[in-house]
C-alpha positions as CSV (number, residue, x, y, z in Angstrom):
1,X,0.0,0.0,0.0
2,X,1.3,3.5,-0.9
3,X,1.3,5.6,2.3
4,X,0.8,8.7,0.1
5,X,-2.8,7.6,-0.4
6,X,-3.4,7.9,3.4
7,X,-3.0,11.7,3.4
8,X,-6.8,12.5,3.0
9,X,-7.6,10.3,6.0
10,X,-5.2,12.3,8.2
11,X,-7.2,15.4,7.3
12,X,-10.5,13.8,7.9
13,X,-9.5,12.3,11.2
14,X,-8.8,15.5,13.1
15,X,-10.7,18.2,11.2
16,X,-13.4,18.5,13.8
17,X,-10.9,18.8,16.6
18,X,-9.1,21.8,14.9
19,X,-12.0,23.9,15.9
20,X,-11.3,23.6,19.6
21,X,-7.5,23.3,19.7
22,X,-6.6,26.9,20.2
23,X,-3.9,26.2,22.8
24,X,-1.1,23.6,23.0
25,X,-2.6,22.3,26.3
26,X,-6.1,21.7,24.8
27,X,-4.5,20.1,21.7
28,X,-2.5,17.8,23.9
29,X,-5.6,16.7,25.9
30,X,-7.6,16.2,22.7
31,X,-4.7,14.4,20.9
32,X,-4.1,12.0,23.8
33,X,-7.9,11.4,24.1
34,X,-8.1,10.9,20.4
35,X,-5.4,8.3,20.4
36,X,-6.9,6.5,23.3
37,X,-10.4,6.5,21.8
38,X,-9.1,5.5,18.4
39,X,-7.3,2.5,19.9
40,X,-10.4,1.4,21.9
41,X,-12.8,1.8,18.9
42,X,-10.4,0.0,16.6
43,X,-9.8,-2.9,18.9
44,X,-13.5,-3.3,19.7
45,X,-14.3,-2.8,16.0
46,X,-12.3,-5.9,15.1
47,X,-14.6,-7.9,17.4
48,X,-17.7,-6.2,15.9
49,X,-16.5,-7.0,12.4
50,X,-16.0,-10.6,13.3
51,X,-19.5,-11.1,14.8
52,X,-21.8,-8.7,12.9
53,X,-22.4,-7.5,9.3
54,X,-24.4,-4.9,7.5
55,X,-26.8,-2.7,9.4
56,X,-26.2,-4.3,12.7
57,X,-22.5,-3.6,12.4
58,X,-23.3,0.1,11.9
59,X,-25.7,0.3,14.9
60,X,-23.1,-1.5,17.1
61,X,-20.4,1.0,16.1
62,X,-22.8,3.9,17.0
63,X,-23.5,2.4,20.4
64,X,-19.9,1.7,21.0
65,X,-18.8,5.2,20.1
66,X,-21.5,6.7,22.3
67,X,-20.6,4.6,25.3
68,X,-16.9,5.2,24.9
69,X,-17.2,9.0,24.5
70,X,-19.7,9.3,27.4
71,X,-17.4,7.4,29.7
72,X,-14.3,9.3,28.6
73,X,-15.9,12.7,28.9
74,X,-17.3,11.8,32.3
75,X,-13.8,10.8,33.5
76,X,-12.1,13.8,31.9
77,X,-14.6,16.3,33.3
78,X,-14.1,14.9,36.8
79,X,-10.4,15.9,36.8
80,X,-10.1,18.7,34.2
81,X,-12.2,21.6,33.1
82,X,-12.7,21.1,29.4
83,X,-14.7,22.8,26.7
84,X,-18.3,21.4,26.8
85,X,-18.3,20.9,23.1
86,X,-15.3,18.6,23.2
87,X,-17.5,15.5,23.4
88,X,-19.4,16.5,20.3
89,X,-16.3,17.1,18.2
90,X,-14.7,13.9,19.5
91,X,-17.8,12.1,18.4
92,X,-17.6,13.6,14.9
93,X,-13.9,12.5,14.8
94,X,-14.4,9.0,16.2
95,X,-17.3,8.3,13.9
96,X,-14.9,8.4,11.0
97,X,-12.9,5.4,12.4
98,X,-15.4,2.8,11.2
99,X,-15.2,4.4,7.8
100,X,-11.5,4.2,7.9
101,X,-11.8,0.4,8.5
102,X,-14.4,-0.2,5.9
103,X,-13.8,-2.9,3.3
104,X,-13.8,-0.4,0.6
105,X,-11.3,1.8,2.3
106,X,-7.7,1.7,1.4
107,X,-6.7,1.4,5.1
108,X,-6.7,-2.4,5.8
109,X,-3.5,-3.0,7.8
110,X,-3.2,-2.1,11.5
111,X,0.1,-0.4,10.8
112,X,-1.5,1.9,8.2
113,X,-4.2,2.8,10.7
114,X,-1.6,3.5,13.4
115,X,0.3,5.6,10.9
116,X,-2.8,7.8,10.2
117,X,-3.5,8.2,13.9
118,X,0.0,9.2,14.9
119,X,0.4,11.7,12.0
120,X,-3.0,13.1,13.0
121,X,-1.9,13.5,16.6
122,X,1.3,15.3,15.5
123,X,-0.6,17.6,13.2
124,X,-3.1,18.4,15.9
125,X,-0.3,19.2,18.4
126,X,1.4,21.4,15.8
127,X,-1.8,23.3,15.0
128,X,-2.5,23.9,18.7
129,X,1.1,25.0,19.3
130,X,1.2,27.4,16.4
131,X,-2.2,28.9,17.2
132,X,-1.2,29.6,20.8
133,X,2.4,30.7,20.0
134,X,1.6,32.9,17.0
135,X,-1.7,34.2,18.4
136,X,-0.5,35.2,21.9
137,X,3.3,35.1,21.8
138,X,3.4,32.6,24.7
139,X,3.0,29.0,25.6
140,X,1.0,27.8,28.7
141,X,0.9,24.3,30.0
142,X,-0.6,24.9,33.5
143,X,-2.1,21.4,33.7
144,X,1.3,19.9,33.2
145,X,3.0,22.1,35.9
146,X,4.7,24.5,33.4
147,X,4.4,28.2,33.9
148,X,3.7,30.6,31.0
149,X,6.7,31.0,28.7
150,X,6.3,34.4,26.9
151,X,8.5,34.9,23.8
152,X,7.1,38.1,22.5
153,X,4.3,40.6,23.6
154,X,0.8,39.5,22.8
155,X,0.1,42.8,20.9
156,X,2.4,41.5,18.2
157,X,0.5,38.2,17.9
158,X,-1.7,37.3,15.0
159,X,-5.2,37.7,16.5
160,X,-7.1,35.7,13.9
161,X,-5.3,32.5,15.0
162,X,-7.0,32.6,18.4
163,X,-10.4,32.7,16.6
164,X,-12.0,29.5,15.4
165,X,-11.5,30.5,11.7
166,X,-7.8,30.9,12.4
167,X,-7.6,27.3,13.3
168,X,-8.9,26.3,9.9
169,X,-6.6,28.7,8.1
170,X,-3.6,27.3,10.0
171,X,-4.8,23.8,9.4
172,X,-4.9,24.5,5.7
173,X,-1.2,25.4,5.8
174,X,-0.3,22.3,7.9
175,X,-2.3,20.0,5.7
176,X,-0.6,21.5,2.6
177,X,2.8,20.8,4.1
178,X,1.7,17.2,4.8
179,X,0.5,16.8,1.2
180,X,3.9,18.1,0.0
181,X,5.9,15.6,2.0
182,X,6.3,12.3,0.2
183,X,5.7,9.4,2.6
184,X,7.1,6.9,0.1
185,X,10.2,7.4,-2.0
186,X,9.2,7.5,-5.6
187,X,11.0,5.3,-8.1
188,X,12.8,7.3,-10.8
189,X,11.6,6.6,-14.3
190,X,13.7,6.7,-17.4
191,X,12.1,8.5,-20.3
192,X,13.6,7.6,-23.6
């Protein structure tokens, strides 16, 4: 399988989470939660695929995702103060996982699936970091015990990056860079 064909799935897997990841701290929480939920849904999805087909498979996936997201958000809201819309956007993201495993999909191998999830995690962290750093001039990781590190005054920051639309503008640049990076070395062809 050509890993270059996996690039659209990277975009689709985290696009709903870009809306909320306006700081590095939130992007880290959402990225770690995304990896955890993706692993749970993928593992349980292997069992679902083994014992159900057709419409029952779809309903089982919907119930699985609803249960997993409800439990995760309950646990996370117990210990952290998170955006109330995070569960909705995680649901939009996690509902793409069964589509990524569909028989018609190009992602069939677990390593390809892992590749998509890890690149998506790195892209989400990069978008959160750039939005906070370029938008405010500082980085804050209070939940991880790191004080605010200010590099430049906030009045010199790019204000639109703190808005929701700024996340999608920055995501466009990050996804363009991902598209430009060849994941597989191309074979040179001789033209005679």
